[in-house]
Structures are given as C-alpha cells and as structure tokens.
PDB file as gemmi writes it, atoms N, CA and C in Angstrom:
CRYST1    1.000    1.000    1.000  90.00  90.00  90.00 P 1                      
ATOM      1  N   MET A   1     -17.746  -8.914  20.122  1.00  0.00           N  
ATOM      2  CA  MET A   1     -16.486  -8.381  19.627  1.00  0.00           C  
ATOM      3  C   MET A   1     -15.711  -7.799  20.785  1.00  0.00           C  
ATOM      4  N   SER A   2     -14.435  -8.125  20.844  1.00  0.00           N  
ATOM      5  CA  SER A   2     -13.579  -7.526  21.866  1.00  0.00           C  
ATOM      6  C   SER A   2     -12.525  -6.674  21.183  1.00  0.00           C  
ATOM      7  N   ALA A   3     -12.077  -5.664  21.917  1.00  0.00           N  
ATOM      8  CA  ALA A   3     -11.084  -4.760  21.346  1.00  0.00           C  
ATOM      9  C   ALA A   3      -9.789  -5.504  21.021  1.00  0.00           C  
ATOM     10  N   GLY A   4      -9.523  -6.622  21.683  1.00  0.00           N  
ATOM     11  CA  GLY A   4      -8.313  -7.386  21.426  1.00  0.00           C  
ATOM     12  C   GLY A   4      -8.412  -8.293  20.218  1.00  0.00           C  
ATOM     13  N   GLU A   5      -9.618  -8.431  19.681  1.00  0.00           N  
ATOM     14  CA  GLU A   5      -9.813  -9.290  18.508  1.00  0.00           C  
ATOM     15  C   GLU A   5      -9.118  -8.650  17.307  1.00  0.00           C  
ATOM     16  N   PRO A   6      -8.407  -9.440  16.495  1.00  0.00           N  
ATOM     17  CA  PRO A   6      -7.684  -8.850  15.356  1.00  0.00           C  
ATOM     18  C   PRO A   6      -8.630  -8.402  14.247  1.00  0.00           C  
ATOM     19  N   TRP A   7      -8.173  -7.423  13.495  1.00  0.00           N  
ATOM     20  CA  TRP A   7      -8.900  -6.978  12.319  1.00  0.00           C  
ATOM     21  C   TRP A   7      -8.570  -7.913  11.162  1.00  0.00           C  
ATOM     22  N   LEU A   8      -9.585  -8.303  10.427  1.00  0.00           N  
ATOM     23  CA  LEU A   8      -9.395  -9.023   9.179  1.00  0.00           C  
ATOM     24  C   LEU A   8      -9.382  -7.976   8.076  1.00  0.00           C  
ATOM     25  N   MET A   9      -8.536  -8.153   7.092  1.00  0.00           N  
ATOM     26  CA  MET A   9      -8.520  -7.187   5.996  1.00  0.00           C  
ATOM     27  C   MET A   9      -8.315  -7.890   4.672  1.00  0.00           C  
ATOM     28  N   ARG A  10      -8.852  -7.235   3.638  1.00  0.00           N  
ATOM     29  CA  ARG A  10      -8.701  -7.759   2.283  1.00  0.00           C  
ATOM     30  C   ARG A  10      -8.688  -6.599   1.302  1.00  0.00           C  
ATOM     31  N   VAL A  11      -7.977  -6.793   0.234  1.00  0.00           N  
ATOM     32  CA  VAL A  11      -7.970  -5.806  -0.843  1.00  0.00           C  
ATOM     33  C   VAL A  11      -9.204  -6.058  -1.689  1.00  0.00           C  
ATOM     34  N   GLU A  12     -10.011  -5.021  -1.842  1.00  0.00           N  
ATOM     35  CA  GLU A  12     -11.227  -5.133  -2.643  1.00  0.00           C  
ATOM     36  C   GLU A  12     -11.024  -4.613  -4.063  1.00  0.00           C  
ATOM     37  N   ALA A  13     -10.100  -3.654  -4.225  1.00  0.00           N  
ATOM     38  CA  ALA A  13      -9.833  -3.097  -5.551  1.00  0.00           C  
ATOM     39  C   ALA A  13      -8.565  -2.256  -5.488  1.00  0.00           C  
ATOM     40  N   GLY A  14      -7.986  -2.032  -6.652  1.00  0.00           N  
ATOM     41  CA  GLY A  14      -6.821  -1.160  -6.753  1.00  0.00           C  
ATOM     42  C   GLY A  14      -6.880  -0.390  -8.059  1.00  0.00           C  
ATOM     43  N   LEU A  15      -6.485   0.882  -8.012  1.00  0.00           N  
ATOM     44  CA  LEU A  15      -6.486   1.729  -9.200  1.00  0.00           C  
ATOM     45  C   LEU A  15      -5.103   2.342  -9.358  1.00  0.00           C  
ATOM     46  N   ASN A  16      -4.381   1.933 -10.412  1.00  0.00           N  
ATOM     47  CA  ASN A  16      -3.070   2.513 -10.717  1.00  0.00           C  
ATOM     48  C   ASN A  16      -3.279   3.824 -11.458  1.00  0.00           C  
ATOM     49  N   ALA A  17      -2.531   4.846 -11.061  1.00  0.00           N  
ATOM     50  CA  ALA A  17      -2.666   6.152 -11.704  1.00  0.00           C  
ATOM     51  C   ALA A  17      -1.457   7.016 -11.382  1.00  0.00           C  
ATOM     52  N   HIS A  18      -1.447   8.207 -11.939  1.00  0.00           N  
ATOM     53  CA  HIS A  18      -0.506   9.257 -11.549  1.00  0.00           C  
ATOM     54  C   HIS A  18      -1.343  10.287 -10.802  1.00  0.00           C  
ATOM     55  N   PHE A  19      -0.905  10.641  -9.602  1.00  0.00           N  
ATOM     56  CA  PHE A  19      -1.677  11.513  -8.737  1.00  0.00           C  
ATOM     57  C   PHE A  19      -1.036  12.894  -8.661  1.00  0.00           C  
ATOM     58  N   LYS A  20      -1.830  13.897  -8.987  1.00  0.00           N  
ATOM     59  CA  LYS A  20      -1.349  15.278  -8.996  1.00  0.00           C  
ATOM     60  C   LYS A  20      -1.027  15.717  -7.564  1.00  0.00           C  
ATOM     61  N   GLN A  21       0.099  16.397  -7.409  1.00  0.00           N  
ATOM     62  CA  GLN A  21       0.557  16.887  -6.117  1.00  0.00           C  
ATOM     63  C   GLN A  21       0.291  18.387  -6.012  1.00  0.00           C  
ATOM     64  N   ALA A  22       0.405  18.908  -4.812  1.00  0.00           N  
ATOM     65  CA  ALA A  22       0.160  20.335  -4.559  1.00  0.00           C  
ATOM     66  C   ALA A  22       1.076  21.229  -5.400  1.00  0.00           C  
ATOM     67  N   ASN A  23       2.294  20.746  -5.692  1.00  0.00           N  
ATOM     68  CA  ASN A  23       3.243  21.560  -6.464  1.00  0.00           C  
ATOM     69  C   ASN A  23       3.012  21.468  -7.976  1.00  0.00           C  
ATOM     70  N   GLY A  24       1.981  20.732  -8.396  1.00  0.00           N  
ATOM     71  CA  GLY A  24       1.656  20.615  -9.814  1.00  0.00           C  
ATOM     72  C   GLY A  24       2.219  19.374 -10.486  1.00  0.00           C  
ATOM     73  N   ALA A  25       3.216  18.757  -9.873  1.00  0.00           N  
ATOM     74  CA  ALA A  25       3.788  17.526 -10.426  1.00  0.00           C  
ATOM     75  C   ALA A  25       2.821  16.362 -10.163  1.00  0.00           C  
ATOM     76  N   SER A  26       3.114  15.218 -10.751  1.00  0.00           N  
ATOM     77  CA  SER A  26       2.321  14.023 -10.453  1.00  0.00           C  
ATOM     78  C   SER A  26       3.251  12.890 -10.061  1.00  0.00           C  
ATOM     79  N   ARG A  27       2.703  11.958  -9.288  1.00  0.00           N  
ATOM     80  CA  ARG A  27       3.484  10.804  -8.825  1.00  0.00           C  
ATOM     81  C   ARG A  27       2.722   9.520  -9.135  1.00  0.00           C  
ATOM     82  N   PRO A  28       3.443   8.467  -9.556  1.00  0.00           N  
ATOM     83  CA  PRO A  28       2.774   7.196  -9.811  1.00  0.00           C  
ATOM     84  C   PRO A  28       2.418   6.510  -8.497  1.00  0.00           C  
ATOM     85  N   GLY A  29       1.327   5.782  -8.536  1.00  0.00           N  
ATOM     86  CA  GLY A  29       0.931   5.040  -7.349  1.00  0.00           C  
ATOM     87  C   GLY A  29      -0.348   4.273  -7.585  1.00  0.00           C  
ATOM     88  N   THR A  30      -0.903   3.785  -6.488  1.00  0.00           N  
ATOM     89  CA  THR A  30      -2.138   3.001  -6.537  1.00  0.00           C  
ATOM     90  C   THR A  30      -3.026   3.401  -5.374  1.00  0.00           C  
ATOM     91  N   ASP A  31      -4.312   3.569  -5.650  1.00  0.00           N  
ATOM     92  CA  ASP A  31      -5.308   3.710  -4.592  1.00  0.00           C  
ATOM     93  C   ASP A  31      -5.878   2.323  -4.343  1.00  0.00           C  
ATOM     94  N   TRP A  32      -5.711   1.834  -3.124  1.00  0.00           N  
ATOM     95  CA  TRP A  32      -6.219   0.520  -2.730  1.00  0.00           C  
ATOM     96  C   TRP A  32      -7.476   0.703  -1.896  1.00  0.00           C  
ATOM     97  N   ARG A  33      -8.536  -0.007  -2.251  1.00  0.00           N  
ATOM     98  CA  ARG A  33      -9.735  -0.053  -1.421  1.00  0.00           C  
ATOM     99  C   ARG A  33      -9.614  -1.317  -0.582  1.00  0.00           C  
ATOM    100  N   ILE A  34      -9.516  -1.117   0.732  1.00  0.00           N  
ATOM    101  CA  ILE A  34      -9.279  -2.238   1.641  1.00  0.00           C  
ATOM    102  C   ILE A  34     -10.457  -2.374   2.594  1.00  0.00           C  
ATOM    103  N   GLY A  35     -10.986  -3.576   2.662  1.00  0.00           N  
ATOM    104  CA  GLY A  35     -12.078  -3.895   3.579  1.00  0.00           C  
ATOM    105  C   GLY A  35     -11.515  -4.358   4.908  1.00  0.00           C  
ATOM    106  N   LEU A  36     -12.080  -3.831   5.991  1.00  0.00           N  
ATOM    107  CA  LEU A  36     -11.691  -4.207   7.351  1.00  0.00           C  
ATOM    108  C   LEU A  36     -12.897  -4.793   8.067  1.00  0.00           C  
ATOM    109  N   LYS A  37     -12.654  -5.847   8.842  1.00  0.00           N  
ATOM    110  CA  LYS A  37     -13.750  -6.473   9.580  1.00  0.00           C  
ATOM    111  C   LYS A  37     -13.229  -6.962  10.924  1.00  0.00           C  
ATOM    112  N   ARG A  38     -13.998  -6.657  11.968  1.00  0.00           N  
ATOM    113  CA  ARG A  38     -13.723  -7.180  13.312  1.00  0.00           C  
ATOM    114  C   ARG A  38     -15.064  -7.419  13.962  1.00  0.00           C  
ATOM    115  N   GLY A  39     -15.385  -8.692  14.180  1.00  0.00           N  
ATOM    116  CA  GLY A  39     -16.717  -9.027  14.695  1.00  0.00           C  
ATOM    117  C   GLY A  39     -17.763  -8.579  13.689  1.00  0.00           C  
ATOM    118  N   HIS A  40     -18.731  -7.778  14.155  1.00  0.00           N  
ATOM    119  CA  HIS A  40     -19.778  -7.262  13.273  1.00  0.00           C  
ATOM    120  C   HIS A  40     -19.423  -5.901  12.688  1.00  0.00           C  
ATOM    121  N   GLU A  41     -18.291  -5.347  13.085  1.00  0.00           N  
ATOM    122  CA  GLU A  41     -17.859  -4.034  12.617  1.00  0.00           C  
ATOM    123  C   GLU A  41     -17.166  -4.185  11.255  1.00  0.00           C  
ATOM    124  N   VAL A  42     -17.634  -3.429  10.263  1.00  0.00           N  
ATOM    125  CA  VAL A  42     -17.100  -3.511   8.904  1.00  0.00           C  
ATOM    126  C   VAL A  42     -16.820  -2.091   8.406  1.00  0.00           C  
ATOM    127  N   HIS A  43     -15.657  -1.900   7.787  1.00  0.00           N  
ATOM    128  CA  HIS A  43     -15.268  -0.604   7.228  1.00  0.00           C  
ATOM    129  C   HIS A  43     -14.582  -0.829   5.891  1.00  0.00           C  
ATOM    130  N   THR A  44     -14.605   0.197   5.071  1.00  0.00           N  
ATOM    131  CA  THR A  44     -13.821   0.232   3.842  1.00  0.00           C  
ATOM    132  C   THR A  44     -12.997   1.512   3.882  1.00  0.00           C  
ATOM    133  N   VAL A  45     -11.693   1.380   3.674  1.00  0.00           N  
ATOM    134  CA  VAL A  45     -10.803   2.540   3.690  1.00  0.00           C  
ATOM    135  C   VAL A  45      -9.994   2.566   2.391  1.00  0.00           C  
ATOM    136  N   LEU A  46      -9.524   3.758   2.036  1.00  0.00           N  
ATOM    137  CA  LEU A  46      -8.663   3.918   0.873  1.00  0.00           C  
ATOM    138  C   LEU A  46      -7.251   4.211   1.354  1.00  0.00           C  
ATOM    139  N   VAL A  47      -6.301   3.472   0.799  1.00  0.00           N  
ATOM    140  CA  VAL A  47      -4.882   3.693   1.099  1.00  0.00           C  
ATOM    141  C   VAL A  47      -4.179   3.953  -0.226  1.00  0.00           C  
ATOM    142  N   ARG A  48      -3.465   5.063  -0.302  1.00  0.00           N  
ATOM    143  CA  ARG A  48      -2.690   5.381  -1.506  1.00  0.00           C  
ATOM    144  C   ARG A  48      -1.238   4.991  -1.259  1.00  0.00           C  
ATOM    145  N   THR A  49      -0.694   4.197  -2.171  1.00  0.00           N  
ATOM    146  CA  THR A  49       0.731   3.860  -2.115  1.00  0.00           C  
ATOM    147  C   THR A  49       1.413   4.541  -3.294  1.00  0.00           C  
ATOM    148  N   TYR A  50       2.402   5.385  -2.990  1.00  0.00           N  
ATOM    149  CA  TYR A  50       3.205   6.006  -4.038  1.00  0.00           C  
ATOM    150  C   TYR A  50       4.362   5.064  -4.357  1.00  0.00           C  
ATOM    151  N   SER A  51       4.642   4.890  -5.646  1.00  0.00           N  
ATOM    152  CA  SER A  51       5.623   3.883  -6.051  1.00  0.00           C  
ATOM    153  C   SER A  51       6.854   4.461  -6.747  1.00  0.00           C  
ATOM    154  N   ASP A  52       7.103   5.753  -6.593  1.00  0.00           N  
ATOM    155  CA  ASP A  52       8.236   6.360  -7.293  1.00  0.00           C  
ATOM    156  C   ASP A  52       9.559   6.234  -6.539  1.00  0.00           C  
ATOM    157  N   LYS A  53       9.566   5.648  -5.357  1.00  0.00           N  
ATOM    158  CA  LYS A  53      10.799   5.494  -4.566  1.00  0.00           C  
ATOM    159  C   LYS A  53      11.154   4.023  -4.341  1.00  0.00           C  
ATOM    160  N   VAL A  54      10.526   3.134  -5.086  1.00  0.00           N  
ATOM    161  CA  VAL A  54      10.752   1.697  -4.947  1.00  0.00           C  
ATOM    162  C   VAL A  54      11.286   1.164  -6.276  1.00  0.00           C  
ATOM    163  N   ALA A  55      12.038   0.067  -6.224  1.00  0.00           N  
ATOM    164  CA  ALA A  55      12.576  -0.541  -7.440  1.00  0.00           C  
ATOM    165  C   ALA A  55      11.443  -0.813  -8.438  1.00  0.00           C  
ATOM    166  N   PRO A  56      11.693  -0.581  -9.722  1.00  0.00           N  
ATOM    167  CA  PRO A  56      10.639  -0.746 -10.733  1.00  0.00           C  
ATOM    168  C   PRO A  56       9.962  -2.121 -10.700  1.00  0.00           C  
ATOM    169  N   GLU A  57      10.744  -3.183 -10.473  1.00  0.00           N  
ATOM    170  CA  GLU A  57      10.123  -4.518 -10.454  1.00  0.00           C  
ATOM    171  C   GLU A  57       9.190  -4.683  -9.262  1.00  0.00           C  
ATOM    172  N   LEU A  58       9.464  -3.999  -8.145  1.00  0.00           N  
ATOM    173  CA  LEU A  58       8.569  -4.058  -6.992  1.00  0.00           C  
ATOM    174  C   LEU A  58       7.341  -3.184  -7.219  1.00  0.00           C  
ATOM    175  N   ALA A  59       7.524  -2.046  -7.881  1.00  0.00           N  
ATOM    176  CA  ALA A  59       6.398  -1.157  -8.175  1.00  0.00           C  
ATOM    177  C   ALA A  59       5.368  -1.867  -9.050  1.00  0.00           C  
ATOM    178  N   LYS A  60       5.828  -2.776  -9.916  1.00  0.00           N  
ATOM    179  CA  LYS A  60       4.931  -3.525 -10.799  1.00  0.00           C  
ATOM    180  C   LYS A  60       4.307  -4.734 -10.111  1.00  0.00           C  
ATOM    181  N   ASP A  61       4.812  -5.095  -8.934  1.00  0.00           N  
ATOM    182  CA  ASP A  61       4.339  -6.278  -8.210  1.00  0.00           C  
ATOM    183  C   ASP A  61       3.132  -5.895  -7.345  1.00  0.00           C  
ATOM    184  N   SER A  62       1.933  -6.100  -7.886  1.00  0.00           N  
ATOM    185  CA  SER A  62       0.726  -5.665  -7.178  1.00  0.00           C  
ATOM    186  C   SER A  62       0.560  -6.383  -5.835  1.00  0.00           C  
ATOM    187  N   GLN A  63       1.003  -7.629  -5.724  1.00  0.00           N  
ATOM    188  CA  GLN A  63       0.890  -8.344  -4.450  1.00  0.00           C  
ATOM    189  C   GLN A  63       1.773  -7.680  -3.391  1.00  0.00           C  
ATOM    190  N   PHE A  64       3.005  -7.341  -3.761  1.00  0.00           N  
ATOM    191  CA  PHE A  64       3.912  -6.652  -2.837  1.00  0.00           C  
ATOM    192  C   PHE A  64       3.330  -5.307  -2.403  1.00  0.00           C  
ATOM    193  N   MET A  65       2.821  -4.539  -3.365  1.00  0.00           N  
ATOM    194  CA  MET A  65       2.287  -3.218  -3.054  1.00  0.00           C  
ATOM    195  C   MET A  65       1.027  -3.321  -2.191  1.00  0.00           C  
ATOM    196  N   ALA A  66       0.148  -4.264  -2.489  1.00  0.00           N  
ATOM    197  CA  ALA A  66      -1.065  -4.445  -1.682  1.00  0.00           C  
ATOM    198  C   ALA A  66      -0.708  -4.888  -0.261  1.00  0.00           C  
ATOM    199  N   ASN A  67       0.244  -5.816  -0.148  1.00  0.00           N  
ATOM    200  CA  ASN A  67       0.670  -6.265   1.183  1.00  0.00           C  
ATOM    201  C   ASN A  67       1.285  -5.120   1.980  1.00  0.00           C  
ATOM    202  N   THR A  68       2.006  -4.232   1.298  1.00  0.00           N  
ATOM    203  CA  THR A  68       2.594  -3.072   1.967  1.00  0.00           C  
ATOM    204  C   THR A  68       1.492  -2.149   2.488  1.00  0.00           C  
ATOM    205  N   ALA A  69       0.459  -1.924   1.684  1.00  0.00           N  
ATOM    206  CA  ALA A  69      -0.671  -1.087   2.111  1.00  0.00           C  
ATOM    207  C   ALA A  69      -1.362  -1.700   3.325  1.00  0.00           C  
ATOM    208  N   MET A  70      -1.575  -3.024   3.300  1.00  0.00           N  
ATOM    209  CA  MET A  70      -2.226  -3.682   4.438  1.00  0.00           C  
ATOM    210  C   MET A  70      -1.325  -3.682   5.666  1.00  0.00           C  
ATOM    211  N   GLY A  71      -0.022  -3.812   5.473  1.00  0.00           N  
ATOM    212  CA  GLY A  71       0.908  -3.736   6.603  1.00  0.00           C  
ATOM    213  C   GLY A  71       0.873  -2.362   7.250  1.00  0.00           C  
ATOM    214  N   TYR A  72       0.796  -1.323   6.432  1.00  0.00           N  
ATOM    215  CA  TYR A  72       0.672   0.054   6.926  1.00  0.00           C  
ATOM    216  C   TYR A  72      -0.592   0.202   7.763  1.00  0.00           C  
ATOM    217  N   LEU A  73      -1.722  -0.305   7.240  1.00  0.00           N  
ATOM    218  CA  LEU A  73      -2.982  -0.247   7.987  1.00  0.00           C  
ATOM    219  C   LEU A  73      -2.886  -1.028   9.293  1.00  0.00           C  
ATOM    220  N   ASN A  74      -2.282  -2.200   9.240  1.00  0.00           N  
ATOM    221  CA  ASN A  74      -2.137  -3.026  10.430  1.00  0.00           C  
ATOM    222  C   ASN A  74      -1.332  -2.292  11.506  1.00  0.00           C  
ATOM    223  N   ASP A  75      -0.273  -1.600  11.089  1.00  0.00           N  
ATOM    224  CA  ASP A  75       0.522  -0.816  12.043  1.00  0.00           C  
ATOM    225  C   ASP A  75      -0.321   0.285  12.678  1.00  0.00           C  
ATOM    226  N   LEU A  76      -1.109   0.993  11.866  1.00  0.00           N  
ATOM    227  CA  LEU A  76      -1.962   2.058  12.406  1.00  0.00           C  
ATOM    228  C   LEU A  76      -2.992   1.504  13.384  1.00  0.00           C  
ATOM    229  N   LEU A  77      -3.613   0.387  13.014  1.00  0.00           N  
ATOM    230  CA  LEU A  77      -4.603  -0.229  13.894  1.00  0.00           C  
ATOM    231  C   LEU A  77      -3.949  -0.684  15.199  1.00  0.00           C  
ATOM    232  N   GLY A  78      -2.744  -1.207  15.114  1.00  0.00           N  
ATOM    233  CA  GLY A  78      -2.011  -1.641  16.300  1.00  0.00           C  
ATOM    234  C   GLY A  78      -1.660  -0.491  17.235  1.00  0.00           C  
ATOM    235  N   LYS A  79      -1.555   0.718  16.653  1.00  0.00           N  
ATOM    236  CA  LYS A  79      -1.249   1.913  17.462  1.00  0.00           C  
ATOM    237  C   LYS A  79      -2.510   2.590  17.979  1.00  0.00           C  
ATOM    238  N   GLY A  80      -3.664   1.968  17.729  1.00  0.00           N  
ATOM    239  CA  GLY A  80      -4.904   2.492  18.287  1.00  0.00           C  
ATOM    240  C   GLY A  80      -5.783   3.292  17.344  1.00  0.00           C  
ATOM    241  N   TRP A  81      -5.399   3.406  16.060  1.00  0.00           N  
ATOM    242  CA  TRP A  81      -6.255   4.133  15.128  1.00  0.00           C  
ATOM    243  C   TRP A  81      -7.564   3.383  14.942  1.00  0.00           C  
ATOM    244  N   ASP A  82      -8.666   4.128  14.909  1.00  0.00           N  
ATOM    245  CA  ASP A  82      -9.997   3.563  14.702  1.00  0.00           C  
ATOM    246  C   ASP A  82     -10.438   3.917  13.284  1.00  0.00           C  
ATOM    247  N   PRO A  83     -10.831   2.935  12.467  1.00  0.00           N  
ATOM    248  CA  PRO A  83     -11.227   3.219  11.082  1.00  0.00           C  
ATOM    249  C   PRO A  83     -12.405   4.190  10.957  1.00  0.00           C  
ATOM    250  N   LYS A  84     -13.136   4.437  12.036  1.00  0.00           N  
ATOM    251  CA  LYS A  84     -14.218   5.424  11.995  1.00  0.00           C  
ATOM    252  C   LYS A  84     -13.673   6.850  11.981  1.00  0.00           C  
ATOM    253  N   GLN A  85     -12.398   7.022  12.384  1.00  0.00           N  
ATOM    254  CA  GLN A  85     -11.776   8.339  12.401  1.00  0.00           C  
ATOM    255  C   GLN A  85     -11.284   8.681  10.993  1.00  0.00           C  
ATOM    256  N   PRO A  86     -11.761   9.802  10.436  1.00  0.00           N  
ATOM    257  CA  PRO A  86     -11.276  10.169   9.098  1.00  0.00           C  
ATOM    258  C   PRO A  86      -9.779  10.468   9.135  1.00  0.00           C  
ATOM    259  N   ARG A  87      -9.096   9.994   8.131  1.00  0.00           N  
ATOM    260  CA  ARG A  87      -7.649  10.185   8.075  1.00  0.00           C  
ATOM    261  C   ARG A  87      -7.189   9.945   6.649  1.00  0.00           C  
ATOM    262  N   GLU A  88      -6.266  10.782   6.173  1.00  0.00           N  
ATOM    263  CA  GLU A  88      -5.678  10.536   4.865  1.00  0.00           C  
ATOM    264  C   GLU A  88      -4.667   9.408   5.029  1.00  0.00           C  
ATOM    265  N   LEU A  89      -4.839   8.367   4.269  1.00  0.00           N  
ATOM    266  CA  LEU A  89      -3.971   7.196   4.365  1.00  0.00           C  
ATOM    267  C   LEU A  89      -3.124   7.116   3.100  1.00  0.00           C  
ATOM    268  N   ALA A  90      -1.886   7.561   3.187  1.00  0.00           N  
ATOM    269  CA  ALA A  90      -0.992   7.553   2.035  1.00  0.00           C  
ATOM    270  C   ALA A  90       0.427   7.288   2.508  1.00  0.00           C  
ATOM    271  N   ILE A  91       1.124   6.433   1.779  1.00  0.00           N  
ATOM    272  CA  ILE A  91       2.516   6.138   2.102  1.00  0.00           C  
ATOM    273  C   ILE A  91       3.341   6.105   0.819  1.00  0.00           C  
ATOM    274  N   THR A  92       4.617   6.401   0.982  1.00  0.00           N  
ATOM    275  CA  THR A  92       5.573   6.235  -0.100  1.00  0.00           C  
ATOM    276  C   THR A  92       6.302   4.927   0.158  1.00  0.00           C  
ATOM    277  N   VAL A  93       6.165   3.997  -0.752  1.00  0.00           N  
ATOM    278  CA  VAL A  93       6.779   2.679  -0.592  1.00  0.00           C  
ATOM    279  C   VAL A  93       8.248   2.768  -1.006  1.00  0.00           C  
ATOM    280  N   THR A  94       9.112   2.171  -0.197  1.00  0.00           N  
ATOM    281  CA  THR A  94      10.540   2.100  -0.514  1.00  0.00           C  
ATOM    282  C   THR A  94      10.955   0.636  -0.529  1.00  0.00           C  
ATOM    283  N   ASN A  95      12.171   0.384  -0.970  1.00  0.00           N  
ATOM    284  CA  ASN A  95      12.669  -0.992  -1.026  1.00  0.00           C  
ATOM    285  C   ASN A  95      12.781  -1.569   0.384  1.00  0.00           C  
ATOM    286  N   PRO A  96      12.452  -2.847   0.554  1.00  0.00           N  
ATOM    287  CA  PRO A  96      12.613  -3.486   1.859  1.00  0.00           C  
ATOM    288  C   PRO A  96      14.085  -3.508   2.271  1.00  0.00           C  
ATOM    289  N   ASP A  97      14.345  -3.546   3.567  1.00  0.00           N  
ATOM    290  CA  ASP A  97      15.722  -3.651   4.061  1.00  0.00           C  
ATOM    291  C   ASP A  97      16.408  -4.856   3.430  1.00  0.00           C  
ATOM    292  N   GLY A  98      17.608  -4.657   2.944  1.00  0.00           N  
ATOM    293  CA  GLY A  98      18.389  -5.742   2.360  1.00  0.00           C  
ATOM    294  C   GLY A  98      17.996  -6.112   0.942  1.00  0.00           C  
ATOM    295  N   TYR A  99      17.091  -5.373   0.336  1.00  0.00           N  
ATOM    296  CA  TYR A  99      16.638  -5.698  -1.021  1.00  0.00           C  
ATOM    297  C   TYR A  99      17.779  -5.559  -2.016  1.00  0.00           C  
ATOM    298  N   GLN A 100      17.944  -6.566  -2.851  1.00  0.00           N  
ATOM    299  CA  GLN A 100      18.934  -6.542  -3.930  1.00  0.00           C  
ATOM    300  C   GLN A 100      18.188  -6.733  -5.251  1.00  0.00           C  
ATOM    301  N   PRO A 101      18.286  -5.770  -6.155  1.00  0.00           N  
ATOM    302  CA  PRO A 101      17.600  -5.951  -7.444  1.00  0.00           C  
ATOM    303  C   PRO A 101      18.152  -7.162  -8.181  1.00  0.00           C  
ATOM    304  N   LYS A 102      17.296  -7.783  -8.963  1.00  0.00           N  
ATOM    305  CA  LYS A 102      17.729  -8.924  -9.774  1.00  0.00           C  
ATOM    306  C   LYS A 102      18.696  -8.431 -10.826  1.00  0.00           C  
ATOM    307  N   LYS A 103      19.772  -9.161 -10.997  1.00  0.00           N  
ATOM    308  CA  LYS A 103      20.748  -8.803 -12.024  1.00  0.00           C  
ATOM    309  C   LYS A 103      20.321  -9.449 -13.338  1.00  0.00           C  
ATOM    310  N   MET A 104      20.261  -8.620 -14.358  1.00  0.00           N  
ATOM    311  CA  MET A 104      19.897  -9.125 -15.679  1.00  0.00           C  
ATOM    312  C   MET A 104      21.151  -9.631 -16.380  1.00  0.00           C  
ATOM    313  N   PRO A 105      21.037 -10.686 -17.174  1.00  0.00           N  
ATOM    314  CA  PRO A 105      22.182 -11.128 -17.965  1.00  0.00           C  
ATOM    315  C   PRO A 105      22.647  -9.991 -18.874  1.00  0.00           C  
ATOM    316  N   PHE A 106      23.950  -9.922 -19.111  1.00  0.00           N  
ATOM    317  CA  PHE A 106      24.507  -8.821 -19.893  1.00  0.00           C  
ATOM    318  C   PHE A 106      23.851  -8.677 -21.269  1.00  0.00           C  
ATOM    319  N   TRP A 107      23.407  -9.806 -21.869  1.00  0.00           N  
ATOM    320  CA  TRP A 107      22.838  -9.749 -23.204  1.00  0.00           C  
ATOM    321  C   TRP A 107      21.446  -9.121 -23.216  1.00  0.00           C  
ATOM    322  N   LYS A 108      20.804  -8.929 -22.044  1.00  0.00           N  
ATOM    323  CA  LYS A 108      19.483  -8.304 -22.002  1.00  0.00           C  
ATOM    324  C   LYS A 108      19.580  -6.791 -21.901  1.00  0.00           C  
ATOM    325  N   VAL A 109      20.769  -6.276 -21.713  1.00  0.00           N  
ATOM    326  CA  VAL A 109      20.942  -4.833 -21.573  1.00  0.00           C  
ATOM    327  C   VAL A 109      20.488  -4.100 -22.824  1.00  0.00           C  
ATOM    328  N   TRP A 110      20.656  -4.715 -23.985  1.00  0.00           N  
ATOM    329  CA  TRP A 110      20.363  -4.037 -25.235  1.00  0.00           C  
ATOM    330  C   TRP A 110      18.955  -4.265 -25.739  1.00  0.00           C  
ATOM    331  N   GLU A 111      18.124  -4.917 -24.998  1.00  0.00           N  
ATOM    332  CA  GLU A 111      16.747  -5.155 -25.463  1.00  0.00           C  
ATOM    333  C   GLU A 111      15.950  -3.897 -25.434  1.00  0.00           C  
TER     334      GLU A 111                                                      
END                                                                             
C-alpha cells in the first residue's frame, strides 16, 4: 500500500432520523456508515448529513445524499485526514450550485 493509492469507499448502511441538537431542537438527516479501504487498511466511519437546508426532492434522494457524504469524506482524505483519527463527521447539505427545482404543473398545486 502506498500513501498515494486512492481510498475505495462504499455506503454500508444509512439511518434516516431527526437528531437532537444542543439547543433542544432536532434536525432531519441521515447517519451513513461508510466503509473505507486502501490496500489492506480497512475502516468504517459514520458521517451525518443534515438535510434541512436542501431542496425537499434532494433530501429524499438517498443516492444524492450518500454521494454527498462520500464526497465530503473524499475531500477530508485529500486534505490528509487519517480515518484512524477520531473526528465528528457531520455536514449540512445544501443545494448544488446552479440547482433549479423542478417546476410542477399548475394542476398539481392542489394535490
């Protein structure tokens, strides 16, 4: 294994919930269990994605949310973070740059 070898990652599980905050409120999100592998080195980390700042249709898109969690991990690994180092891994997901919500036909407004 070389330090330049890329990390392989996969989502092993996800748990949607509302997570209690220090101020007593709760926020919707998902805890993702992500497996990391590089050579013979294997780790499992938890990444929490909060979904209260993203468009509702994206918050429901588990593939988008999981990819966002893995992208966050990839950025941290690229900056030198080692999965052996304990760290709280949590992000608030927002809409991607240039995102335009789908427009619903006017007749669906009353459903």
